[in-house]
C-alpha positions, 0 to 999 in steps of 0.5 A, spaced: 753 613 455 753 616 447 750 623 446 745 624 441 746 629 435 743 635 435 736 635 433 735 628 435 735 623 441 730 623 447 731 630 449 730 633 442 724 629 441 721 631 448 723 639 448 721 640 440 713 640 442 714 646 447 711 652 445 714 659 448 712 666 449 714 672 453 708 677 455 708 683 458 704 685 464 699 688 460 698 681 457 701 683 450 706 678 446 713 680 446 716 674 443 714 668 440 718 662 439 718 657 433 715 652 437 709 656 438 709 658 430 709 650 429 703 649 435 698 654 432 701 656 425 701 663 427 708 667 425 711 672 430 709 678 426 702 676 426 702 675 434 707 680 437 704 686 440 697 683 440 694 681 447 695 674 448 688 673 450 686 673 443 689 667 442 684 663 446 679 659 442 673 662 447 675 670 449 671 668 455 677 664 457 682 669 457 685 672 464 680 678 464 675 681 461 679 686 458 684 683 453 689 688 455 689 686 462 695 683 465 696 675 466 697 673 473 702 667 474 698 660 474 698 654 470 692 650 467 689 648 461 687 652 455 684 651 448 687 655 443 685 657 436 689 655 430 690 659 424 686 654 420 680 655 425 681 649 429 682 648 436 688 646 440 688 644 447 694 645 451 697 645 458 701 651 460 705 654 465 706 661 467 712 664 470 715 671 472 720 673 467 724 680 467 722 687 468 715 685 470 714 680 464 712 673 464 714 667 460 709 662 458 710 655 456 705 650 453 705 644 450 699 639 447 695 636 452 696 629 449 704 630 450 703 632 457 699 627 459 703 621 456 709 624 459 706 625 466 703 617 465 710 615 463 713 618 469 708 615 474 709 608 471 716 608 471 716 611 478 711 606 480 715 600 477 722 602 480 719 603 487 716 596 488 720 590 489 716 584 486 718 585 479 725 587 477 725 593 472 732 594 468 732 599 462 738 598 458 741 602 452 743 600 445 749 597 448 745 593 453 748 597 459 744 598 465 741 605 465 736 605 471 734 599 475 730 597 481 734 590 482 738 590 488 740 584 493 734 585 497 729 584 491 730 576 489 735 574 494 741 575 489 746 580 487 744 587 485 744 589 478 748 595 478 747 602 474 752 602 468 754 595 469 752 589 464 748 582 465 755 578 465 757 582 472 751 578 476 750 572 471 754 566 469 757 567 462 752 562 459 746 565 462 748 572 460 750 570 453 743 567 452 739 573 456 743 578 452 742 575 445 734 575 446 735 583 448 739 584 441 733 580 438 728 585 441 733 591 439 733 589 432 726 586 430 722 591 435 718 584 436 717 584 444 719 578 448 714 576 453 714 570 458 721 567 456 724 562 461 730 565 463 735 561 468 740 564 472 746 561 476 750 567 479 758 566 481 757 570 487 752 565 490 755 558 488 749 552 488 743 557 488 739 557 481 733 562 480 728 562 474 725 568 471 720 570 467 723 575 462 719 580 458 723 585 454 720 591 449 724 596 445 724 603 447 724 608 441 724 616 440 720 620 436 723 618 430 722 611 432 729 610 432 731 604 437 734 608 444 734 602 448 730 596 451 726 595 457 726 589 461 721 586 466 723 580 471 718 576 475 721 571 480 719 564 477 723 560 481 718 557 486 713 556 480 719 553 476 720 548 482 713 546 483 713 545 475 719 540 476 716 537 482 710 535 478 714 533 472 718 528 477 712 525 480 709 524 473 715 521 471 715 516 477 708 514 476 709 512 469 716 509 469 717 506 476 713 499 476 713 498 469 717 492 469 716 486 474 724 485 475 726 487 481 733 490 478 729 493 473 724 497 478 730 499 482 734 502 476 727 506 473 727 509 480 734 512 480 733 514 473 727 518 474 731 521 480 738 523 476 739 528 474 732 531 475 733 531 482 740 529 484 747 528 481 748 521 484 744 516 486 744 509 488 738 504 490 740 498 495 736 492 496 736 486 501 739 480 498 733 476 500 729 481 496 733 480 490 731 473 490 724 474 491 724 472 499 722 477 505 728 481 508 730 479 515 726 484 520 733 487 523 735 494 525 741 497 527 748 497 524 753 491 522 752 487 516 745 489 513 746 484 507 744 489 502 747 489 495 747 495 490 742 494 485 742 500 481 746 506 480 746 513 476 750 519 475 749 525 471 756 527 470 757 520 466 760 513 469 759 511 476 765 513 480 769 507 481 771 508 488 764 507 490 760 500 491 759 498 484 752 494 482 751 487 484 756 488 490 755 488 497 754 494 502 760 494 507 758 493 514 755 500 517 756 502 525 750 503 529 748 510 529 742 514 531 741 516 524 742 509 521 736 507 526 732 513 524 733 511 517 731 504 518 724 507 522 722 510 515 725 517 516 728 521 511 735 523 513 738 529 510 746 531 511 752 534 508 759 530 507 761 532 514 755 529 517 756 522 513 764 522 515 762 523 522 757 518 522 761 512 518 767 513 522 771 508 518 775 511 512 774 504 508 767 505 509 767 512 507 771 511 501 765 506 499 759 510 500 761 518 500 763 521 493 769 525 493 765 531 490 759 530 494 756 536 498 749 534 500 746 527 501 739 525 502 737 518 504 730 514 505 728 507 506 724 503 501 719 500 506 712 496 504 707 492 508 712 493 514 718 490 510 725 494 510 726 492 502 732 497 501 734 504 501 735 510 496 741 514 497 742 521 493 748 526 493 748 533 490 755 536 488 758 543 489 754 545 482 747 544 485 744 547 491 743 542 498 737 538 499 732 541 504 725 539 507 721 540 501 726 535 497 725 530 503 718 530 502 718 529 495 723 524 495 719 520 501 713 520 497 716 517 490 720 512 495 713 510 498 710 508 491 717 505 488 717 501 495 710 498 493 713 497 486 719 493 488 715 489 493 710 487 487 716 485 483 719 481 489 713 477 490 712 476 482 719 473 482 717 469 488 711 466 484 715 466 477 720 462 480 715 457 483 712 457 477 718 455 473 720 450 477 713 447 477 713 447 470 720 444 469 718 438 473 711 437 469 714 438 462 718 431 459 725 430 458 727 435 452 729 429 447 727 422 447 729 416 443 724 410 442 722 405 437 716 409 434 720 416 433 726 420 436 723 427 439 725 434 441 721 439 445 722 446 446 719 451 450 720 458 450 716 463 455 713 469 454 716 476 454 723 473 454 722 469 460 718 474 464 712 470 464 710 463 465 703 459 462 700 453 461 703 451 454 706 444 454 708 438 450 709 431 451 711 424 448 707 418 451 710 411 450 705 406 449 704 398 448 706 395 442 712 400 441 707 405 439 707 413 441 703 419 443 705 426 441 701 431 445 701 439 445 697 443 449 695 450 451 692 452 457 688 459 458 692 464 462 698 465 465 702 464 472 702 459 477 694 457 476 695 456 469 701 451 470 697 447 475 692 446 470 697 444 465 700 439 470 693 436 471 691 436 464 698 432 462 697 427 468 690 426 465 692 425 458 697 420 461 692 416 464 687 416 459 693 414 454 694 408 458 687 406 456 689 406 449 683 410 447 682 413 440 685 420 440 678 423 439 675 419 445 681 421 449 679 428 447 672 427 449 674 425 456 679 430 457 673 435 455 669 433 461 675 434 465 676 441 463 668 442 464 669 439 471 675 444 473 671 450 471 665 448 475 669 447 481 672 454 480 670 461 483 664 464 478 668 470 476 674 465 474 670 459 470 670 463 463 678 463 464 679 456 465 680 452 458 685 449 454 686 447 447 690 440 445 692 436 439 693 428 440 697 424 435 697 417 436 703 413 432 704 406 430 711 404 427 708 397 425 703 400 420 706 407 419 700 410 421 698 416 425 691 418 428 690 425 430 685 429 433 684 436 435 681 440 440 681 447 438 688 447 436 692 449 430 694 443 425 701 440 425 706 441 420 708 434 416 715 435 413 716 428 409 724 426 408 723 429 401 719 435 399 716 441 402 712 441 408 705 441 408 700 443 413 695 437 415 689 441 413 684 435 412 684 435 420 677 437 422 678 440 429 673 440 435 672 446 440 677 447 445 676 443 451 671 445 456 666 447 451 662 441 451 657 438 446 661 437 440 665 430 438 672 430 436 674 427 430 680 423 428 684 423 422 689 418 420 695 419 415 700 414 413 707 417 414 714 415 411 720 413 415 724 419 417 718 424 416 718 430 421 711 431 425 711 438 428 706 440 433 706 447 436 702 452 440 699 458 437 704 463 440 709 460 435 705 463 429 701 469 432 706 474 432 705 482 433 701 482 426 696 477 429 696 474 423 696 466 424 696 464 416 702 469 415 705 466 421 704 459 419 707 460 412 713 463 416 713 456 420 713 452 413 719 456 411 723 455 417 722 448 417 723 447 409 730 451 411 732 447 417 729 441 417 734 436 413 734 428 414 740 427 419 740 433 422 739 433 430 732 435 432 734 439 437 738 443 432 732 444 428 728 446 434 732 452 436 733 454 429 725 454 428 724 458 434 730 463 433 728 470 433 734 474 431 732 481 431 725 480 433 722 482 440 720 476 445 714 472 444 708 475 447 705 468 448 709 462 450 711 457 445 711 450 445 714 446 439 715 438 439 718 435 433 718 428 432 722 424 426 718 417 425 720 410 424 717 404 421 719 397 424 722 393 418 718 387 415 722 382 419 720 385 426 713 382 426 709 376 424 702 375 424 697 369 424 689 368 424 686 362 427 679 360 428 675 359 434 677 352 435 681 349 441 685 345 437 689 351 434 692 352 441 697 347 439 698 351 432 699 357 435 704 355 440 708 351 434 708 358 430 711 362 436 716 357 437 718 357 430 718 365 429 722 365 436 727 360 433 728 365 426 729 371 431 734 367 435 730 368 441 730 360 443 731 362 451 724 365 451 721 360 447 718 356 453 715 362 457 712 365 450 709 359 448 706 359 455 703 366 454 700 365 447 697 358 450 693 362 455 691 368 451 689 364 445 685 359 450 681 364 453 680 368 446 677 361 443 673 359 450 670 366 451 670 370 445 670 366 439 673 367 432 677 369 429 683 369 433 689 374 431 696 373 434 702 377 432 709 378 435 713 384 434 721 384 436 725 390 438 728 392 444 722 388 447 718 382 445 711 384 444 705 378 444 698 380 441 692 376 441 686 379 438 679 377 439 672 379 437 669 380 444 669 387 448 669 383 455 674 386 459 679 381 462 680 381 469 686 379 473 684 375 480 687 370 485 684 363 484 683 359 490 686 353 491 679 349 489 678 353 483 679 350 477 680 356 473 682 363 474 690 362 474 691 364 466 692 372 467 695 371 473 700 366 470 701 371 464 702 377 469 708 373 473 711 371 466 712 378 463 714 385 464 707 388 463 701 386 460 694 390 458 688 390 453 686 395 448 679 396 444 679 396 437 673 398 433 670 391 433 673 387 439 680 387 443 687 386 443 691 383 449 698 384 449 704 382 453 711 385 453 718 381 455 724 384 456 730 382 451 737 384 455 742 386 450 738 385 444 739 390 439 732 392 434 732 389 427 734 394 422 
């Protein structure tokens, strides 16, 4: 230890305030020190030879009544008189000196009190064992300390040593850097969290609350640093466990994917709780099914679902993610784990239990020191397991760790089981929805179409969005797109019911507005059948478009659905703003109006659900502008509609849609003029022969003489019925494409009925004969009257161009 120079340092500062005087047996002052001169302001010449009692502020406090009376050896406090007249309180000590004289030592009472209290405080601190005390000099060498191996259960701090002798180099460097800052600045360090790893106790870690303050001499020069240490290892562990519980509650279960849930579990535990971790799940759980209820060893049909390593990549010798676990030998420890107990063991115990070297290589890490395993059990099912390892760098697991892991694993097991059950429901909903949606692409005389469906959340969710293309008589087609409220299997089932209802109503060839009115009644009935708390959640929007390739006209009606976008062969896309949408299905009480437009051949009609235009900004108008821009960029004549649909739905750099998206693109066609022929006749029985004649002539022009006899018979029956029961005028139209369509129109609204005539009946065989001669037949109502139509197949015939 470096010595302080004369006149400075701790010793000089303490002794410099002591006053000394020598008095004889009669109390006369013989010698007077410089310290005494400084204390009372009186020189030796002024005091020596005079009674010491005269120095007292009050003469009654002198040793006797006579100022010359001898001074006995004693100690105490006294108030002396300063040269200036003031009082100076001192603590004094009288000790025998030579030749019956006495040495009187005195110092200011304030300084004596400070010395006594400081010494008492230091003795008390050094004597107790709850707070570690270390006094270091300016070189940070230990001068005094009470830190022994019994204080904190670790290595003792030797006097004359440095922190690096008991702490790891990194920890010692951090701690001494803080002490140097205190020495240099004089600013105390309070409550600093100091972690300590000792090379003398491998794997053990302490956490201390460190406070330090600079020590100064009387001239306020730094003379060292005092360090106080409080063991915060238990509170630090409690804080870490609380943080681990919080992270587990926040991160585990945020996903409904089984593997993501397993990965979030192991990411929470590594490296905060262990150095290596893996989660194994039953193969059935990964598929969404319940795992088998088996116990014991053998092939447990487990696969590694997630891994994490604090040191970097997952070790190559161990079972890798996605690989099956090896068969395990039947062992009491294995059965304990299968019953739900948390198992703790070291490397030797695992090696003994596994036995086979090839299994040990796949399961036990090379640097593994301590292991802990717990089963993932939920609702009585063994879903999988969590296996954790600590290496030589960490302390082994204990029962407190086991309790914490069991708590986290029990919560995680519920999240895994929820994800498993969702996987099963999602798989069923996807299968149901895929079977409910029509083919992705169709090619019909009215239009070629391409439909695309994009689930919400990148496939994580399934809902009730749908599209449909319904072929109708007379080569017409209906294009439908709709969106059911809600997500999941219930929404998918509702979508299936609505799609079936629309197909049935479309076969009745209703006006689009009338069709939506019937569909609105159906949705209202579905809501009334549901539970009261679910009635408000049943509803849908729908857009129905009816296109006729003969006239090129499209009639569109909407039930709360976004308007379609029309992309002409030449020119920019436009939104069908003239469409007047009705309320969503299920509201009731409001009509649905149809809007009719004419479409040029090659026009693309884009029908979509709101998930396509309502992005994260919830601005449908901005989304509609983006849709127009994408259609303008990608919708070119001759480009396949499926490519256009994929390009429009591409979301490069964007998040998965928050809602399902359905997009139906239809490129319209118009039949050439030579593919149709129409006539009108008065209500006269004689016109039946004229109708047969024009029919035969037109079929001959089309090269369909083979169908002349059958078609003439059909026309004869239908025109005769119209003239007889409906009146005139009677319209006749023939349409030729891949089928031959015959239409007869009359002003009556009477529904024709097919019946089987008895042998004595004179009528009733006409429609029965028509049904036998044609592929199919039916009728539809117009604003005034009805149309009866028939279709006949044309094998090998190509449509006119």
